[in-house]
Structures are given as structure tokens and as C-alpha cells.
N, C-alpha and C positions, 0 to 999 in steps of 0.2 A: 438522648441527643438528637435534635432536630435533623433531619435529611432531607434533600431537594436533589431530585434527579430533574436536569432540564430539558433533556431530549432522549425519551426513553423511544421514540418511533424511529430512530437513526439506529437503533439495538432491535427493539423486539417489536415484531408485528402482529402480537396474542399469538406467539407459539412458543414461548418460552417459559420456563417457569420460573417465576420472581422469590418463591418462598424463602430463599435462602437468603437473598436481598431484603426482602422485609423483616426478616428477623434479626438482620444485623444491628437495625437501630429501633428504637421503640416508636418512632414518629416520621413518618414518611409523607412527602407530598411528591407526587409523579406529573409533570409535565410532557405532553406528546414532542412538544417544540416550543422552543424560546427566542424570540427573536432579542438583538442586540438591545434594545430599548428596553425590553422587559426585565434583562438580569438583573438589574439592581434589586428592583422592588422584590424578585422571588428569591435573592439570597439574602435578603438583609437581615432575617433572625435566624436563618439557618447556620448550625454547627459543622454541618459536613455537605457538601456539594457534588455531586457526580456530572461530570458534562461529557460529552464522546466529542464533539466537535463543535458547542458552544463557544465563544471567546471568553477569557476570565482574563481582561486585563487590570492594570496597576487603579484603577480607580474603582472599578467592580470591586476588586479585594479589598482597598481601602475601606470602603462604604459597607462592609460586614462587619461589624464588630464582633459578633459571637464567632466568626468562621474559624475552626479549627483543622479540619482538613479537606483537602479537594483531590477526589478521586478521579482522574481520567479514564475514561471505558476504552480504553486505545491503548497501545504502546506507545506511539509520538505523541511529545509533551509540548508541540509549537503551539496549540492553542492557548496555555496557560501564560502568564507572565511570572518566570519561576523568581526572578530577581526579587518581586515585589512580595511573592506569597513568602518567601525567607526572609523580606525586610520585617513583615507583621507576622511571624512567628507561625506561619499558617504550614501545615504539613503536606507533602503534594505524594502521590500515588499513582502508578499506571499498573498495566497488567500486561504480562510479557508470555510468549509463548501460546496461547490461548488459539490461535488463528493457523499455525506451520502445517497440520494435514491441509486445511483448507487452501492456504496460498501456496503451497507447494503445487496442489494438483490443477491449481489456476495456472499457474505457470507453465507448466506441461501440457494442459490443455491450449493454451496461446501456441506455443511452439511446436506442438503437433499439427493444428490446424493450418499453420503458417508454413510448416515445410511439406505437408501433405496437400496443399491447397484445398483444404475442406471449402471453405465459402465457395470459391470457384466451383469446384465441382458439385456441390451441392444445387449453384444456382443455375448452371448448364442443366443438369439432369430436370430441374423445376420449368426451365424455360422452353422444354423439348426439343432441345440439342442432342441429347442422347438419342431421342425417339427416332431424330431424323438421321442419324451415323449409320454410315454403312458396315460399320464393325459392331462388335459384341461391346466394345467398351469404348470412351473418350480419354484420349493423351493429350490432349489440349494444354494442359498445364506440367509444366516437370515437378515429379516428386523426388525428395531428396529424404533417405535415410539418417537418421543419428548415430546410430553405429559410425566409430571412427572419426566423429566430426568432433570438434573442441569446443567447449562452453566454457566463456569468461564469466566470474562471478564478481562483482563490486559489491562488498560488505559478507563477510564469511561468518556471520554468526549464526541465532539459533536458523532463520530462514534459508540464509545463502547456503548454511552447512547440508542442510536437507534436500535441499535442491540439487547440490552438488551430487552425494551419494544417489538420489535419483538418476543424475544425469550417466551416472557410472554405470547402474543395472541396463542403461539403454547402449553402452558400450562407448560413451563419449570419453575424451581427455577433457578432464576439468583443470583450469589455470585461475590463479585469485590474483584478484588486481591489489594494489597497493591503495586506500583510500586515502586523498590528499584530506591532510590535516590531522591523521593519524600516526603514530611511532612505526618506523619502519621495519619490516620484518625480513629476515631471509626467505622465507616461503612464499613471498607476495612479489607480483610482478609489477614495476611501475606504469601507469594506465596508459600512457600514452604508447610505450613499448607493446604493450598487451594487444592493444585494440586490431591493428592488422594481423594478430596472429593467430585470432578465434573465429568462429563461422556464428555464434551465437553469444552476445552477450546478453547478462541476464542482471538488474540493478535489485541489490535491497540493503542498501546502506540510508541511513536519514536525511532528510534533508536541513542542511548548516550552513553558514556564511562558506564552507569550502566546497561544500556540494550544488550548491545553488549553480544552475545552470554547467554541472559538469560535463554534460554532455552538448556540447555547442556546435556551432556549426565547423568548425576546425577539427573536433576529436570526432565529429560523424565521418568527417571527410578520410579519416586516416582508418574507418574500418574497411572493411573487405566489399566491394559492391554488391555481393551475394548475401553479405553478411545479414543478421537477424538481430533485432534489438528489443528487449522485452523488459515493461518497468510495471512491477507491482509494488514501488516502494511510494514516490512522492513525485507528483509532477512537476514541482520545480528543478529535479533533477534533471531534465531534458529540458532543451530549447524547443518548444514547438512549434514554433515559423520554420527554425532551421532543420526539424525532422520532417514536415512535411515538405520543407524544398527537398530535401534527401530524396525522397521517395517518389517525388513527382518527376526528378531530374535522372531516375535511374541509379545514384551513387550508394544507394541502399537497398538489399533485398526484400525487407519487409520489417513491419514493428507490431508488437502485440501491446496494446498499453492499456491499463486498466486505473491508472490515476492522472489528473491534469493540474493545472496549477492554480486554478481555480475552481471550486466544486459547491454546489452544481456551475457547470462551465458555461460561461455566453454562449448564444447560437455563433456568433462568429468567431470563435476558439479556431486556431488555424488546422487544430488534428480533426473536427467537426466538417471540414469542409467534404464533398462527395467526390471529390474527383481524385482523392488518394490512392493511389494503387497498392495492394496488398498492403493494408492496415487495418488491424483488428481493435477497436477502441470498446472496453467494458466499461460500466458505470460504477466503479469501485465497490468491486463485489469480489475480489479476491479472498478477504476474511469472511465471507460473509454466509459459510454454510450455517445451519439449524446448530449443529453439533460446539462448532466455534464460539458461535452467540451465546449459547447455554455456556460453555466454558467461561467467557468474558462474565456474564452474571456472578458465577460462582465466585469467581476470582474479585470482583468488586467486594461480593459481601466477604470475604477473606480478609480483603484487605481493611474495611473498615472494623471488622470484629478484632483484628489484631490491633489497629490504633486504639481501640475501647480498652485492650487489655495492655495498654502500654510497649506495644512490641512493634519494632518499624520492619514493616512486610509490602515490599516494593516500594520503597522508598523513595522518590527521585528528588526533594527536599527534607 
């Protein structure tokens, strides 16, 4: 099989063992990055294409007559036209569960930084405010404990379920939201009813037509004024302008965001403005521990090997 990886630099910065992937197909071409206009030429002769975030649309898929398998180097599938792949008889796989420890760790890094006001206290110490204090400590920013507080989880799959378990270890109460567009369940609470009842809301659902702008201005206004929002799922789930306005206006206590609606974001993205209080933005790195990225490489290799043996592994199409 002739295999092409379109964007290795989005996954491997020369710190991973690629040998399992290299052994999964006899002929490989690795590209560090691929611009949209380069896609047709680079996949024209390929039987297997691996892409993390490079879009593979209908025209590109139709223009690759030998293509048999698309491996998405991620869990989300929104960068591939799945219907076009189905029509062309091209199998599509993803990799699930590889980043769970990394994402859960990042979620609580954001939650703990916001609740203990770590950015503010670190800045105060380094700026000299601690040195000028008449007391042994600074108490300028209120610190809140997680114990006894309520966490709302939107998307209770692999990631959301593990976040919930860690939250319980902190002594938190966990409430699970009913995600719009999914079958109703007795152990889920409708999102609009849940929002004013939680102290922290964390998002772990995919970006779909039903979840795009799920947290818009109206729903953000239903949250508690001292509530926190954490988004490590997809940027389009939260209306960014509405979130910026809620934070500026004091209608929300804080937010930790690892994903934006366009990545890399334009400099004028509403959440990159310097005047937004109690906001932490990280550049889509919740998934990116070295261990998680190695599990991704291993998962891609396993998907390709399984396909070559006529087995369906992690098939989405």
C-alpha cells in the first residue's frame, strides 16, 4: 500500500517513535504540513491517506482513484467529507481514547488555575506587589475550593466520564447534561435547566449542527455570575463574542478555553483581546502530551494493519 501522511508536524515534533506506523504500510511519504492546494497532488496515487487537520473534501477524495483508506489522526471527523468517502467506497477511521489522561489533566489544570487565581497571584508576586505587602501573604483575589461545588458535564463519553470521576475525587457533585440532538435519558438533565445549577461547566461533546453555538449569549446568561466554563472540545460549541462579553460584563466568573472556532485563530478573535478578565486561553494542547501523541501513532498503525487484514477497526465509514 502506498501511504501518505499530510501533516506530521501537527503530531510529531521529532519526539515520537514512528516505527509502528512505518511498519504498517510498505511505502510511506511523510509531509510536515500540506496546504489545501497541495492536497490533490499529494494524494493522487495514494491508497492510504493520514490527516490530522488537513481537510479532505469531496473533490480531493474523488480525484484520488487509488484511495482505499483515510485515517484521521484525531477523534473528531469534521475535516473529512464522510459522505463523499462513503460514495467513493473509501473507508475512514479515527483514533479514540488516546488522549484521555492528557485532556483530563488539562481540564483540571484550567479549573484549578481559575479557582485558585494562579495567573493573578503569580503576576502579583513577580510584579513586586508581594514584596510591598505589609503581610506575609497576599489575599487580593478570592480563592474557592472545589470540594462541595457542582460540576456540569456536557458529553459524558470517554473524556467526560473520566473528568467526572476526577471531580468526585475532589469532593465535587457531578451533574450530566442532556446534549441536544441525542436520545433523552433519565440520568441526564436538560441543559437549560442544568446551567443555573452548576458552579463549573465543562464541555466534551463533538461539534455538530445541534451543538454549534450551544453556549450562546442566552445560555451563558443562565449560568451563575460566579460560574466557570471550560471548553476543551471544539471552539464552535461556544459563541466566542458572547463569552467575551459575558466575562467583560461580570456575568460569568471565568473561563478556560483550549479550542477556538478557527485554528490557528486570526488575531482579532474575540477571545484573544487583552482586556478580558478571568480568561485562560491555551492553543489546543489539552490532547498533546508526548504519551498521548505516541498512543495516537500506535493507534494509526493499528488501524492501517487491521484494514490490510480485512478487519474493521475504529471505522466511522
